[in-house]
Predicted model as a PDB file, atoms N, CA, C, CB and O in Angstrom, pLDDT in the B-factor column:
MODEL        1                                                                  
ATOM      1  N   MET A   1      10.841  13.201  -7.412  1.00 83.00           N  
ATOM      2  CA  MET A   1       9.663  12.546  -6.864  1.00 83.00           C  
ATOM      3  C   MET A   1       8.677  13.624  -6.432  1.00 83.00           C  
ATOM      4  CB  MET A   1      10.036  11.609  -5.669  1.00 83.00           C  
ATOM      5  O   MET A   1       9.052  14.602  -5.786  1.00 83.00           O  
ATOM      6  N   THR A   2       7.412  13.433  -6.797  1.00 87.00           N  
ATOM      7  CA  THR A   2       6.378  14.394  -6.436  1.00 87.00           C  
ATOM      8  C   THR A   2       5.900  14.154  -5.003  1.00 87.00           C  
ATOM      9  CB  THR A   2       5.197  14.309  -7.417  1.00 87.00           C  
ATOM     10  O   THR A   2       6.181  13.115  -4.406  1.00 87.00           O  
ATOM     11  N   THR A   3       5.179  15.129  -4.470  1.00 90.00           N  
ATOM     12  CA  THR A   3       4.653  14.971  -3.113  1.00 90.00           C  
ATOM     13  C   THR A   3       3.654  13.814  -3.053  1.00 90.00           C  
ATOM     14  CB  THR A   3       3.986  16.278  -2.636  1.00 90.00           C  
ATOM     15  O   THR A   3       3.592  13.098  -2.054  1.00 90.00           O  
ATOM     16  N   GLU A   4       2.865  13.629  -4.132  1.00 88.00           N  
ATOM     17  CA  GLU A   4       1.890  12.532  -4.158  1.00 88.00           C  
ATOM     18  C   GLU A   4       2.595  11.180  -4.096  1.00 88.00           C  
ATOM     19  CB  GLU A   4       1.016  12.616  -5.425  1.00 88.00           C  
ATOM     20  O   GLU A   4       2.148  10.268  -3.400  1.00 88.00           O  
ATOM     21  N   GLN A   5       3.696  11.061  -4.829  1.00 91.00           N  
ATOM     22  CA  GLN A   5       4.462   9.810  -4.798  1.00 91.00           C  
ATOM     23  C   GLN A   5       5.079   9.599  -3.423  1.00 91.00           C  
ATOM     24  CB  GLN A   5       5.563   9.817  -5.880  1.00 91.00           C  
ATOM     25  O   GLN A   5       5.054   8.489  -2.891  1.00 91.00           O  
ATOM     26  N   LEU A   6       5.624  10.644  -2.857  1.00 94.00           N  
ATOM     27  CA  LEU A   6       6.255  10.537  -1.543  1.00 94.00           C  
ATOM     28  C   LEU A   6       5.240  10.145  -0.473  1.00 94.00           C  
ATOM     29  CB  LEU A   6       6.929  11.861  -1.168  1.00 94.00           C  
ATOM     30  O   LEU A   6       5.556   9.371   0.430  1.00 94.00           O  
ATOM     31  N   ILE A   7       4.033  10.672  -0.573  1.00 94.00           N  
ATOM     32  CA  ILE A   7       2.974  10.309   0.380  1.00 94.00           C  
ATOM     33  C   ILE A   7       2.672   8.823   0.285  1.00 94.00           C  
ATOM     34  CB  ILE A   7       1.691  11.133   0.119  1.00 94.00           C  
ATOM     35  O   ILE A   7       2.494   8.164   1.310  1.00 94.00           O  
ATOM     36  N   ARG A   8       2.610   8.279  -0.937  1.00 93.00           N  
ATOM     37  CA  ARG A   8       2.356   6.846  -1.105  1.00 93.00           C  
ATOM     38  C   ARG A   8       3.500   6.009  -0.543  1.00 93.00           C  
ATOM     39  CB  ARG A   8       2.145   6.513  -2.585  1.00 93.00           C  
ATOM     40  O   ARG A   8       3.260   4.980   0.089  1.00 93.00           O  
ATOM     41  N   VAL A   9       4.723   6.435  -0.762  1.00 95.00           N  
ATOM     42  CA  VAL A   9       5.882   5.714  -0.234  1.00 95.00           C  
ATOM     43  C   VAL A   9       5.861   5.715   1.290  1.00 95.00           C  
ATOM     44  CB  VAL A   9       7.191   6.340  -0.750  1.00 95.00           C  
ATOM     45  O   VAL A   9       6.082   4.679   1.917  1.00 95.00           O  
ATOM     46  N   ILE A  10       5.598   6.863   1.880  1.00 96.00           N  
ATOM     47  CA  ILE A  10       5.570   6.971   3.344  1.00 96.00           C  
ATOM     48  C   ILE A  10       4.417   6.150   3.916  1.00 96.00           C  
ATOM     49  CB  ILE A  10       5.441   8.450   3.780  1.00 96.00           C  
ATOM     50  O   ILE A  10       4.606   5.425   4.892  1.00 96.00           O  
ATOM     51  N   ALA A  11       3.230   6.252   3.326  1.00 95.00           N  
ATOM     52  CA  ALA A  11       2.074   5.499   3.828  1.00 95.00           C  
ATOM     53  C   ALA A  11       2.313   3.994   3.730  1.00 95.00           C  
ATOM     54  CB  ALA A  11       0.805   5.881   3.047  1.00 95.00           C  
ATOM     55  O   ALA A  11       2.035   3.260   4.678  1.00 95.00           O  
ATOM     56  N   GLY A  12       2.822   3.537   2.601  1.00 95.00           N  
ATOM     57  CA  GLY A  12       3.115   2.113   2.446  1.00 95.00           C  
ATOM     58  C   GLY A  12       4.160   1.639   3.434  1.00 95.00           C  
ATOM     59  O   GLY A  12       4.051   0.548   3.993  1.00 95.00           O  
ATOM     60  N   SER A  13       5.184   2.471   3.648  1.00 97.00           N  
ATOM     61  CA  SER A  13       6.231   2.119   4.607  1.00 97.00           C  
ATOM     62  C   SER A  13       5.686   2.033   6.025  1.00 97.00           C  
ATOM     63  CB  SER A  13       7.364   3.136   4.549  1.00 97.00           C  
ATOM     64  O   SER A  13       6.047   1.126   6.775  1.00 97.00           O  
ATOM     65  N   PHE A  14       4.816   2.972   6.399  1.00 97.00           N  
ATOM     66  CA  PHE A  14       4.219   2.952   7.735  1.00 97.00           C  
ATOM     67  C   PHE A  14       3.379   1.690   7.941  1.00 97.00           C  
ATOM     68  CB  PHE A  14       3.354   4.205   7.952  1.00 97.00           C  
ATOM     69  O   PHE A  14       3.431   1.082   9.009  1.00 97.00           O  
ATOM     70  N   ILE A  15       2.611   1.296   6.934  1.00 96.00           N  
ATOM     71  CA  ILE A  15       1.786   0.092   7.050  1.00 96.00           C  
ATOM     72  C   ILE A  15       2.660  -1.138   7.237  1.00 96.00           C  
ATOM     73  CB  ILE A  15       0.893  -0.075   5.811  1.00 96.00           C  
ATOM     74  O   ILE A  15       2.412  -1.953   8.126  1.00 96.00           O  
ATOM     75  N   LEU A  16       3.689  -1.275   6.391  1.00 96.00           N  
ATOM     76  CA  LEU A  16       4.570  -2.435   6.503  1.00 96.00           C  
ATOM     77  C   LEU A  16       5.356  -2.410   7.809  1.00 96.00           C  
ATOM     78  CB  LEU A  16       5.531  -2.488   5.315  1.00 96.00           C  
ATOM     79  O   LEU A  16       5.576  -3.460   8.414  1.00 96.00           O  
ATOM     80  N   LEU A  17       5.782  -1.234   8.253  1.00 96.00           N  
ATOM     81  CA  LEU A  17       6.492  -1.118   9.528  1.00 96.00           C  
ATOM     82  C   LEU A  17       5.589  -1.509  10.695  1.00 96.00           C  
ATOM     83  CB  LEU A  17       7.015   0.313   9.722  1.00 96.00           C  
ATOM     84  O   LEU A  17       6.046  -2.157  11.637  1.00 96.00           O  
ATOM     85  N   SER A  18       4.315  -1.125  10.644  1.00 95.00           N  
ATOM     86  CA  SER A  18       3.408  -1.487  11.738  1.00 95.00           C  
ATOM     87  C   SER A  18       3.193  -2.999  11.793  1.00 95.00           C  
ATOM     88  CB  SER A  18       2.057  -0.767  11.576  1.00 95.00           C  
ATOM     89  O   SER A  18       3.063  -3.566  12.878  1.00 95.00           O  
ATOM     90  N   LEU A  19       3.153  -3.656  10.633  1.00 92.00           N  
ATOM     91  CA  LEU A  19       3.044  -5.115  10.621  1.00 92.00           C  
ATOM     92  C   LEU A  19       4.295  -5.759  11.206  1.00 92.00           C  
ATOM     93  CB  LEU A  19       2.807  -5.624   9.193  1.00 92.00           C  
ATOM     94  O   LEU A  19       4.204  -6.717  11.974  1.00 92.00           O  
ATOM     95  N   LEU A  20       5.448  -5.240  10.849  1.00 93.00           N  
ATOM     96  CA  LEU A  20       6.697  -5.763  11.390  1.00 93.00           C  
ATOM     97  C   LEU A  20       6.752  -5.581  12.905  1.00 93.00           C  
ATOM     98  CB  LEU A  20       7.897  -5.073  10.729  1.00 93.00           C  
ATOM     99  O   LEU A  20       7.150  -6.494  13.628  1.00 93.00           O  
ATOM    100  N   MET A  21       6.356  -4.413  13.381  1.00 94.00           N  
ATOM    101  CA  MET A  21       6.360  -4.160  14.824  1.00 94.00           C  
ATOM    102  C   MET A  21       5.368  -5.067  15.552  1.00 94.00           C  
ATOM    103  CB  MET A  21       6.028  -2.691  15.106  1.00 94.00           C  
ATOM    104  O   MET A  21       5.660  -5.535  16.652  1.00 94.00           O  
ATOM    105  N   ALA A  22       4.196  -5.323  14.952  1.00 91.00           N  
ATOM    106  CA  ALA A  22       3.224  -6.235  15.563  1.00 91.00           C  
ATOM    107  C   ALA A  22       3.790  -7.642  15.648  1.00 91.00           C  
ATOM    108  CB  ALA A  22       1.910  -6.242  14.765  1.00 91.00           C  
ATOM    109  O   ALA A  22       3.549  -8.355  16.622  1.00 91.00           O  
ATOM    110  N   TYR A  23       4.536  -8.039  14.640  1.00 89.00           N  
ATOM    111  CA  TYR A  23       5.148  -9.370  14.621  1.00 89.00           C  
ATOM    112  C   TYR A  23       6.266  -9.480  15.657  1.00 89.00           C  
ATOM    113  CB  TYR A  23       5.696  -9.685  13.220  1.00 89.00           C  
ATOM    114  O   TYR A  23       6.350 -10.476  16.377  1.00 89.00           O  
ATOM    115  N   VAL A  24       7.115  -8.473  15.734  1.00 92.00           N  
ATOM    116  CA  VAL A  24       8.285  -8.516  16.614  1.00 92.00           C  
ATOM    117  C   VAL A  24       7.918  -8.272  18.078  1.00 92.00           C  
ATOM    118  CB  VAL A  24       9.310  -7.485  16.164  1.00 92.00           C  
ATOM    119  O   VAL A  24       8.344  -9.021  18.957  1.00 92.00           O  
ATOM    120  N   TYR A  25       7.131  -7.230  18.342  1.00 92.00           N  
ATOM    121  CA  TYR A  25       6.881  -6.824  19.720  1.00 92.00           C  
ATOM    122  C   TYR A  25       5.627  -7.429  20.345  1.00 92.00           C  
ATOM    123  CB  TYR A  25       6.783  -5.350  19.780  1.00 92.00           C  
ATOM    124  O   TYR A  25       5.547  -7.541  21.569  1.00 92.00           O  
ATOM    125  N   ASN A  26       4.650  -7.821  19.530  1.00 91.00           N  
ATOM    126  CA  ASN A  26       3.405  -8.367  20.061  1.00 91.00           C  
ATOM    127  C   ASN A  26       3.205  -9.835  19.715  1.00 91.00           C  
ATOM    128  CB  ASN A  26       2.242  -7.571  19.549  1.00 91.00           C  
ATOM    129  O   ASN A  26       2.169 -10.418  20.036  1.00 91.00           O  
ATOM    130  N   GLN A  27       4.189 -10.430  19.065  1.00 87.00           N  
ATOM    131  CA  GLN A  27       4.133 -11.829  18.661  1.00 87.00           C  
ATOM    132  C   GLN A  27       2.861 -12.154  17.876  1.00 87.00           C  
ATOM    133  CB  GLN A  27       4.224 -12.723  19.883  1.00 87.00           C  
ATOM    134  O   GLN A  27       2.275 -13.223  18.050  1.00 87.00           O  
ATOM    135  N   VAL A  28       2.440 -11.235  17.018  1.00 86.00           N  
ATOM    136  CA  VAL A  28       1.291 -11.466  16.148  1.00 86.00           C  
ATOM    137  C   VAL A  28       1.721 -12.448  15.067  1.00 86.00           C  
ATOM    138  CB  VAL A  28       0.759 -10.125  15.522  1.00 86.00           C  
ATOM    139  O   VAL A  28       2.733 -12.245  14.396  1.00 86.00           O  
ATOM    140  N   ALA A  29       0.947 -13.508  14.907  1.00 83.00           N  
ATOM    141  CA  ALA A  29       1.301 -14.559  13.962  1.00 83.00           C  
ATOM    142  C   ALA A  29       1.038 -14.099  12.529  1.00 83.00           C  
ATOM    143  CB  ALA A  29       0.515 -15.845  14.266  1.00 83.00           C  
ATOM    144  O   ALA A  29      -0.109 -13.895  12.131  1.00 83.00           O  
ATOM    145  N   LEU A  30       2.103 -13.943  11.771  1.00 80.00           N  
ATOM    146  CA  LEU A  30       1.978 -13.585  10.359  1.00 80.00           C  
ATOM    147  C   LEU A  30       2.224 -14.784   9.456  1.00 80.00           C  
ATOM    148  CB  LEU A  30       2.947 -12.465  10.010  1.00 80.00           C  
ATOM    149  O   LEU A  30       1.716 -14.837   8.335  1.00 80.00           O  
ATOM    150  N   PHE A  31       3.000 -15.740   9.939  1.00 80.00           N  
ATOM    151  CA  PHE A  31       3.444 -16.836   9.089  1.00 80.00           C  
ATOM    152  C   PHE A  31       2.846 -18.186   9.447  1.00 80.00           C  
ATOM    153  CB  PHE A  31       4.917 -16.934   9.144  1.00 80.00           C  
ATOM    154  O   PHE A  31       3.091 -19.168   8.747  1.00 80.00           O  
ATOM    155  N   SER A  32       2.074 -18.257  10.508  1.00 79.00           N  
ATOM    156  CA  SER A  32       1.489 -19.551  10.882  1.00 79.00           C  
ATOM    157  C   SER A  32      -0.024 -19.497  10.715  1.00 79.00           C  
ATOM    158  CB  SER A  32       1.862 -19.930  12.343  1.00 79.00           C  
ATOM    159  O   SER A  32      -0.730 -18.845  11.485  1.00 79.00           O  
ATOM    160  N   GLY A  33      -0.491 -20.181   9.718  1.00 74.00           N  
ATOM    161  CA  GLY A  33      -1.925 -20.238   9.475  1.00 74.00           C  
ATOM    162  C   GLY A  33      -2.433 -19.050   8.682  1.00 74.00           C  
ATOM    163  O   GLY A  33      -1.698 -18.091   8.447  1.00 74.00           O  
ATOM    164  N   PRO A  34      -3.688 -19.114   8.271  1.00 74.00           N  
ATOM    165  CA  PRO A  34      -4.274 -18.019   7.496  1.00 74.00           C  
ATOM    166  C   PRO A  34      -4.511 -16.793   8.382  1.00 74.00           C  
ATOM    167  CB  PRO A  34      -5.598 -18.470   6.843  1.00 74.00           C  
ATOM    168  O   PRO A  34      -4.922 -16.907   9.536  1.00 74.00           O  
ATOM    169  N   THR A  35      -4.245 -15.646   7.821  1.00 81.00           N  
ATOM    170  CA  THR A  35      -4.454 -14.405   8.563  1.00 81.00           C  
ATOM    171  C   THR A  35      -4.829 -13.286   7.597  1.00 81.00           C  
ATOM    172  CB  THR A  35      -3.187 -14.025   9.373  1.00 81.00           C  
ATOM    173  O   THR A  35      -4.349 -13.243   6.464  1.00 81.00           O  
ATOM    174  N   TRP A  36      -5.685 -12.389   8.052  1.00 87.00           N  
ATOM    175  CA  TRP A  36      -6.087 -11.244   7.243  1.00 87.00           C  
ATOM    176  C   TRP A  36      -5.008 -10.184   7.204  1.00 87.00           C  
ATOM    177  CB  TRP A  36      -7.374 -10.649   7.772  1.00 87.00           C  
ATOM    178  O   TRP A  36      -5.118  -9.217   6.450  1.00 87.00           O  
ATOM    179  N   LEU A  37      -3.971 -10.346   8.000  1.00 89.00           N  
ATOM    180  CA  LEU A  37      -2.889  -9.361   7.987  1.00 89.00           C  
ATOM    181  C   LEU A  37      -2.134  -9.363   6.664  1.00 89.00           C  
ATOM    182  CB  LEU A  37      -1.924  -9.628   9.129  1.00 89.00           C  
ATOM    183  O   LEU A  37      -1.469  -8.382   6.332  1.00 89.00           O  
ATOM    184  N   TRP A  38      -2.228 -10.455   5.905  1.00 89.00           N  
ATOM    185  CA  TRP A  38      -1.593 -10.481   4.578  1.00 89.00           C  
ATOM    186  C   TRP A  38      -2.273  -9.492   3.644  1.00 89.00           C  
ATOM    187  CB  TRP A  38      -1.644 -11.901   3.974  1.00 89.00           C  
ATOM    188  O   TRP A  38      -1.632  -8.945   2.746  1.00 89.00           O  
ATOM    189  N   PHE A  39      -3.570  -9.256   3.847  1.00 92.00           N  
ATOM    190  CA  PHE A  39      -4.272  -8.239   3.057  1.00 92.00           C  
ATOM    191  C   PHE A  39      -3.690  -6.859   3.367  1.00 92.00           C  
ATOM    192  CB  PHE A  39      -5.803  -8.267   3.350  1.00 92.00           C  
ATOM    193  O   PHE A  39      -3.480  -6.052   2.462  1.00 92.00           O  
ATOM    194  N   THR A  40      -3.434  -6.597   4.634  1.00 92.00           N  
ATOM    195  CA  THR A  40      -2.821  -5.333   5.033  1.00 92.00           C  
ATOM    196  C   THR A  40      -1.429  -5.193   4.432  1.00 92.00           C  
ATOM    197  CB  THR A  40      -2.750  -5.228   6.559  1.00 92.00           C  
ATOM    198  O   THR A  40      -1.053  -4.112   3.979  1.00 92.00           O  
ATOM    199  N   ALA A  41      -0.668  -6.271   4.426  1.00 92.00           N  
ATOM    200  CA  ALA A  41       0.663  -6.255   3.821  1.00 92.00           C  
ATOM    201  C   ALA A  41       0.568  -5.985   2.324  1.00 92.00           C  
ATOM    202  CB  ALA A  41       1.388  -7.587   4.076  1.00 92.00           C  
ATOM    203  O   ALA A  41       1.392  -5.253   1.775  1.00 92.00           O  
ATOM    204  N   PHE A  42      -0.424  -6.563   1.659  1.00 93.00           N  
ATOM    205  CA  PHE A  42      -0.633  -6.339   0.231  1.00 93.00           C  
ATOM    206  C   PHE A  42      -0.917  -4.866  -0.051  1.00 93.00           C  
ATOM    207  CB  PHE A  42      -1.787  -7.209  -0.285  1.00 93.00           C  
ATOM    208  O   PHE A  42      -0.356  -4.296  -0.987  1.00 93.00           O  
ATOM    209  N   VAL A  43      -1.780  -4.249   0.748  1.00 94.00           N  
ATOM    210  CA  VAL A  43      -2.107  -2.833   0.573  1.00 94.00           C  
ATOM    211  C   VAL A  43      -0.866  -1.968   0.793  1.00 94.00           C  
ATOM    212  CB  VAL A  43      -3.233  -2.411   1.543  1.00 94.00           C  
ATOM    213  O   VAL A  43      -0.598  -1.058   0.007  1.00 94.00           O  
ATOM    214  N   GLY A  44      -0.116  -2.243   1.847  1.00 95.00           N  
ATOM    215  CA  GLY A  44       1.103  -1.479   2.120  1.00 95.00           C  
ATOM    216  C   GLY A  44       2.130  -1.620   1.021  1.00 95.00           C  
ATOM    217  O   GLY A  44       2.753  -0.636   0.621  1.00 95.00           O  
ATOM    218  N   ALA A  45       2.318  -2.839   0.525  1.00 95.00           N  
ATOM    219  CA  ALA A  45       3.288  -3.071  -0.550  1.00 95.00           C  
ATOM    220  C   ALA A  45       2.860  -2.372  -1.833  1.00 95.00           C  
ATOM    221  CB  ALA A  45       3.458  -4.575  -0.804  1.00 95.00           C  
ATOM    222  O   ALA A  45       3.700  -1.830  -2.551  1.00 95.00           O  
ATOM    223  N   ASN A  46       1.562  -2.377  -2.129  1.00 94.00           N  
ATOM    224  CA  ASN A  46       1.087  -1.693  -3.327  1.00 94.00           C  
ATOM    225  C   ASN A  46       1.233  -0.181  -3.216  1.00 94.00           C  
ATOM    226  CB  ASN A  46      -0.361  -2.050  -3.591  1.00 94.00           C  
ATOM    227  O   ASN A  46       1.575   0.478  -4.198  1.00 94.00           O  
ATOM    228  N   LEU A  47       0.984   0.367  -2.057  1.00 94.00           N  
ATOM    229  CA  LEU A  47       1.212   1.801  -1.857  1.00 94.00           C  
ATOM    230  C   LEU A  47       2.683   2.143  -2.071  1.00 94.00           C  
ATOM    231  CB  LEU A  47       0.766   2.230  -0.444  1.00 94.00           C  
ATOM    232  O   LEU A  47       3.016   3.124  -2.736  1.00 94.00           O  
ATOM    233  N   LEU A  48       3.537   1.335  -1.507  1.00 95.00           N  
ATOM    234  CA  LEU A  48       4.976   1.571  -1.620  1.00 95.00           C  
ATOM    235  C   LEU A  48       5.424   1.495  -3.077  1.00 95.00           C  
ATOM    236  CB  LEU A  48       5.755   0.555  -0.771  1.00 95.00           C  
ATOM    237  O   LEU A  48       6.126   2.389  -3.550  1.00 95.00           O  
ATOM    238  N   GLN A  49       5.035   0.452  -3.790  1.00 95.00           N  
ATOM    239  CA  GLN A  49       5.466   0.313  -5.182  1.00 95.00           C  
ATOM    240  C   GLN A  49       4.858   1.392  -6.065  1.00 95.00           C  
ATOM    241  CB  GLN A  49       5.093  -1.064  -5.717  1.00 95.00           C  
ATOM    242  O   GLN A  49       5.519   1.858  -6.993  1.00 95.00           O  
ATOM    243  N   SER A  50       3.611   1.807  -5.806  1.00 94.00           N  
ATOM    244  CA  SER A  50       2.999   2.832  -6.649  1.00 94.00           C  
ATOM    245  C   SER A  50       3.674   4.184  -6.466  1.00 94.00           C  
ATOM    246  CB  SER A  50       1.513   2.950  -6.343  1.00 94.00           C  
ATOM    247  O   SER A  50       3.662   5.017  -7.372  1.00 94.00           O  
ATOM    248  N   GLY A  51       4.260   4.401  -5.297  1.00 94.00           N  
ATOM    249  CA  GLY A  51       5.016   5.632  -5.086  1.00 94.00           C  
ATOM    250  C   GLY A  51       6.259   5.696  -5.945  1.00 94.00           C  
ATOM    251  O   GLY A  51       6.674   6.778  -6.361  1.00 94.00           O  
ATOM    252  N   PHE A  52       6.857   4.549  -6.215  1.00 95.00           N  
ATOM    253  CA  PHE A  52       8.067   4.510  -7.042  1.00 95.00           C  
ATOM    254  C   PHE A  52       7.766   4.353  -8.533  1.00 95.00           C  
ATOM    255  CB  PHE A  52       8.958   3.376  -6.588  1.00 95.00           C  
ATOM    256  O   PHE A  52       8.481   4.902  -9.371  1.00 95.00           O  
ATOM    257  N   THR A  53       6.712   3.606  -8.868  1.00 94.00           N  
ATOM    258  CA  THR A  53       6.456   3.285 -10.276  1.00 94.00           C  
ATOM    259  C   THR A  53       5.408   4.172 -10.929  1.00 94.00           C  
ATOM    260  CB  THR A  53       6.029   1.860 -10.394  1.00 94.00           C  
ATOM    261  O   THR A  53       5.281   4.177 -12.154  1.00 94.00           O  
ATOM    262  N   ARG A  54       4.654   4.923 -10.131  1.00 90.00           N  
ATOM    263  CA  ARG A  54       3.553   5.759 -10.617  1.00 90.00           C  
ATOM    264  C   ARG A  54       2.431   4.933 -11.241  1.00 90.00           C  
ATOM    265  CB  ARG A  54       4.072   6.763 -11.632  1.00 90.00           C  
ATOM    266  O   ARG A  54       1.674   5.454 -12.060  1.00 90.00           O  
ATOM    267  N   TRP A  55       2.307   3.655 -10.871  1.00 92.00           N  
ATOM    268  CA  TRP A  55       1.226   2.802 -11.358  1.00 92.00           C  
ATOM    269  C   TRP A  55       0.481   2.218 -10.166  1.00 92.00           C  
ATOM    270  CB  TRP A  55       1.773   1.669 -12.277  1.00 92.00           C  
ATOM    271  O   TRP A  55       1.091   1.687  -9.238  1.00 92.00           O  
ATOM    272  N   CYS A  56      -0.837   2.324 -10.202  1.00 89.00           N  
ATOM    273  CA  CYS A  56      -1.670   1.817  -9.110  1.00 89.00           C  
ATOM    274  C   CYS A  56      -2.861   1.079  -9.701  1.00 89.00           C  
ATOM    275  CB  CYS A  56      -2.144   2.973  -8.176  1.00 89.00           C  
ATOM    276  O   CYS A  56      -3.604   1.646 -10.502  1.00 89.00           O  
ATOM    277  N   LEU A  57      -3.052  -0.167  -9.320  1.00 88.00           N  
ATOM    278  CA  LEU A  57      -4.145  -0.981  -9.841  1.00 88.00           C  
ATOM    279  C   LEU A  57      -5.499  -0.355  -9.534  1.00 88.00           C  
ATOM    280  CB  LEU A  57      -4.079  -2.390  -9.261  1.00 88.00           C  
ATOM    281  O   LEU A  57      -6.362  -0.301 -10.410  1.00 88.00           O  
ATOM    282  N   MET A  58      -5.700   0.116  -8.315  1.00 89.00           N  
ATOM    283  CA  MET A  58      -6.993   0.704  -7.952  1.00 89.00           C  
ATOM    284  C   MET A  58      -7.289   1.933  -8.811  1.00 89.00           C  
ATOM    285  CB  MET A  58      -7.014   1.083  -6.457  1.00 89.00           C  
ATOM    286  O   MET A  58      -8.439   2.164  -9.182  1.00 89.00           O  
ATOM    287  N   GLU A  59      -6.282   2.706  -9.123  1.00 89.00           N  
ATOM    288  CA  GLU A  59      -6.464   3.874  -9.985  1.00 89.00           C  
ATOM    289  C   GLU A  59      -6.951   3.440 -11.374  1.00 89.00           C  
ATOM    290  CB  GLU A  59      -5.140   4.673 -10.101  1.00 89.00           C  
ATOM    291  O   GLU A  59      -7.831   4.082 -11.949  1.00 89.00           O  
ATOM    292  N   GLN A  60      -6.393   2.374 -11.904  1.00 90.00           N  
ATOM    293  CA  GLN A  60      -6.816   1.847 -13.203  1.00 90.00           C  
ATOM    294  C   GLN A  60      -8.254   1.340 -13.153  1.00 90.00           C  
ATOM    295  CB  GLN A  60      -5.881   0.722 -13.652  1.00 90.00           C  
ATOM    296  O   GLN A  60      -9.021   1.566 -14.089  1.00 90.00           O  
ATOM    297  N   ILE A  61      -8.621   0.667 -12.085  1.00 93.00           N  
ATOM    298  CA  ILE A  61      -9.988   0.158 -11.928  1.00 93.00           C  
ATOM    299  C   ILE A  61     -10.982   1.307 -11.877  1.00 93.00           C  
ATOM    300  CB  ILE A  61     -10.106  -0.703 -10.657  1.00 93.00           C  
ATOM    301  O   ILE A  61     -12.024   1.261 -12.532  1.00 93.00           O  
ATOM    302  N   LEU A  62     -10.665   2.338 -11.101  1.00 92.00           N  
ATOM    303  CA  LEU A  62     -11.568   3.490 -10.979  1.00 92.00           C  
ATOM    304  C   LEU A  62     -11.712   4.226 -12.301  1.00 92.00           C  
ATOM    305  CB  LEU A  62     -11.062   4.453  -9.905  1.00 92.00           C  
ATOM    306  O   LEU A  62     -12.800   4.703 -12.623  1.00 92.00           O  
ATOM    307  N   LYS A  63     -10.639   4.327 -13.072  1.00 91.00           N  
ATOM    308  CA  LYS A  63     -10.716   4.967 -14.394  1.00 91.00           C  
ATOM    309  C   LYS A  63     -11.650   4.192 -15.311  1.00 91.00           C  
ATOM    310  CB  LYS A  63      -9.315   5.072 -15.033  1.00 91.00           C  
ATOM    311  O   LYS A  63     -12.389   4.794 -16.089  1.00 91.00           O  
ATOM    312  N   ARG A  64     -11.627   2.864 -15.231  1.00 95.00           N  
ATOM    313  CA  ARG A  64     -12.519   2.039 -16.066  1.00 95.00           C  
ATOM    314  C   ARG A  64     -13.984   2.246 -15.704  1.00 95.00           C  
ATOM    315  CB  ARG A  64     -12.161   0.558 -15.923  1.00 95.00           C  
ATOM    316  O   ARG A  64     -14.868   2.080 -16.545  1.00 95.00           O  
ATOM    317  N   PHE A  65     -14.236   2.608 -14.456  1.00 95.00           N  
ATOM    318  CA  PHE A  65     -15.609   2.897 -14.025  1.00 95.00           C  
ATOM    319  C   PHE A  65     -16.017   4.332 -14.325  1.00 95.00           C  
ATOM    320  CB  PHE A  65     -15.757   2.627 -12.538  1.00 95.00           C  
ATOM    321  O   PHE A  65     -17.126   4.748 -13.988  1.00 95.00           O  
ATOM    322  N   GLY A  66     -15.124   5.092 -14.958  1.00 93.00           N  
ATOM    323  CA  GLY A  66     -15.472   6.445 -15.394  1.00 93.00           C  
ATOM    324  C   GLY A  66     -15.041   7.561 -14.474  1.00 93.00           C  
ATOM    325  O   GLY A  66     -15.353   8.722 -14.741  1.00 93.00           O  
ATOM    326  N   PHE A  67     -14.341   7.257 -13.408  1.00 92.00           N  
ATOM    327  CA  PHE A  67     -13.878   8.323 -12.523  1.00 92.00           C  
ATOM    328  C   PHE A  67     -12.715   9.048 -13.182  1.00 92.00           C  
ATOM    329  CB  PHE A  67     -13.462   7.759 -11.138  1.00 92.00           C  
ATOM    330  O   PHE A  67     -11.877   8.434 -13.843  1.00 92.00           O  
ATOM    331  N   LYS A  68     -12.675  10.361 -12.993  1.00 86.00           N  
ATOM    332  CA  LYS A  68     -11.627  11.176 -13.602  1.00 86.00           C  
ATOM    333  C   LYS A  68     -10.530  11.493 -12.592  1.00 86.00           C  
ATOM    334  CB  LYS A  68     -12.217  12.475 -14.166  1.00 86.00           C  
ATOM    335  O   LYS A  68     -10.770  11.560 -11.386  1.00 86.00           O  
ATOM    336  N   SER A  69      -9.329  11.683 -13.112  1.00 79.00           N  
ATOM    337  CA  SER A  69      -8.187  12.056 -12.296  1.00 79.00           C  
ATOM    338  C   SER A  69      -8.179  13.575 -12.133  1.00 79.00           C  
ATOM    339  CB  SER A  69      -6.855  11.552 -12.929  1.00 79.00           C  
ATOM    340  O   SER A  69      -8.631  14.303 -13.016  1.00 79.00           O  
ATOM    341  N   CYS A  70      -7.669  14.039 -11.011  1.00 76.00           N  
ATOM    342  CA  CYS A  70      -7.544  15.486 -10.804  1.00 76.00           C  
ATOM    343  C   CYS A  70      -6.279  16.016 -11.471  1.00 76.00           C  
ATOM    344  CB  CYS A  70      -7.531  15.820  -9.298  1.00 76.00           C  
ATOM    345  O   CYS A  70      -6.070  17.228 -11.527  1.00 76.00           O  
ATOM    346  N   TYR A  71      -5.432  15.115 -11.977  1.00 68.00           N  
ATOM    347  CA  TYR A  71      -4.197  15.489 -12.634  1.00 68.00           C  
ATOM    348  C   TYR A  71      -4.422  15.586 -14.123  1.00 68.00           C  
ATOM    349  CB  TYR A  71      -3.086  14.491 -12.321  1.00 68.00           C  
ATOM    350  O   TYR A  71      -5.235  14.852 -14.684  1.00 68.00           O  
ATOM    351  N   SER A  72      -3.714  16.481 -14.759  1.00 54.00           N  
ATOM    352  CA  SER A  72      -3.894  16.661 -16.201  1.00 54.00           C  
ATOM    353  C   SER A  72      -3.200  15.553 -16.993  1.00 54.00           C  
ATOM    354  CB  SER A  72      -3.357  18.028 -16.635  1.00 54.00           C  
ATOM    355  O   SER A  72      -3.559  15.309 -18.145  1.00 54.00           O  
ATOM    356  N   GLY A  73      -2.201  14.870 -16.390  1.00 54.00           N  
ATOM    357  CA  GLY A  73      -1.429  13.851 -17.095  1.00 54.00           C  
ATOM    358  C   GLY A  73      -1.979  12.527 -17.031  1.00 54.00           C  
ATOM    359  O   GLY A  73      -1.406  11.593 -17.592  1.00 54.00           O  
TER     360      GLY A  73                                                      
ENDMDL                                                                          
END                                                                             
């Protein structure tokens, strides 16, 4: 695993862990009614999966707009 992948895994894990802690310790409602916290969960889950799979939707979108990667691969 590269450092870039590990950073994505750690960042995604921290985001999801913070949501879990908000739910457990602060009684933040995640499951009752609409909440924008699901967007945060989506971002955290995507960071986590991209660290393992090396695929990121936002990276693909930016490439279509002409942005270049700093990586040769």
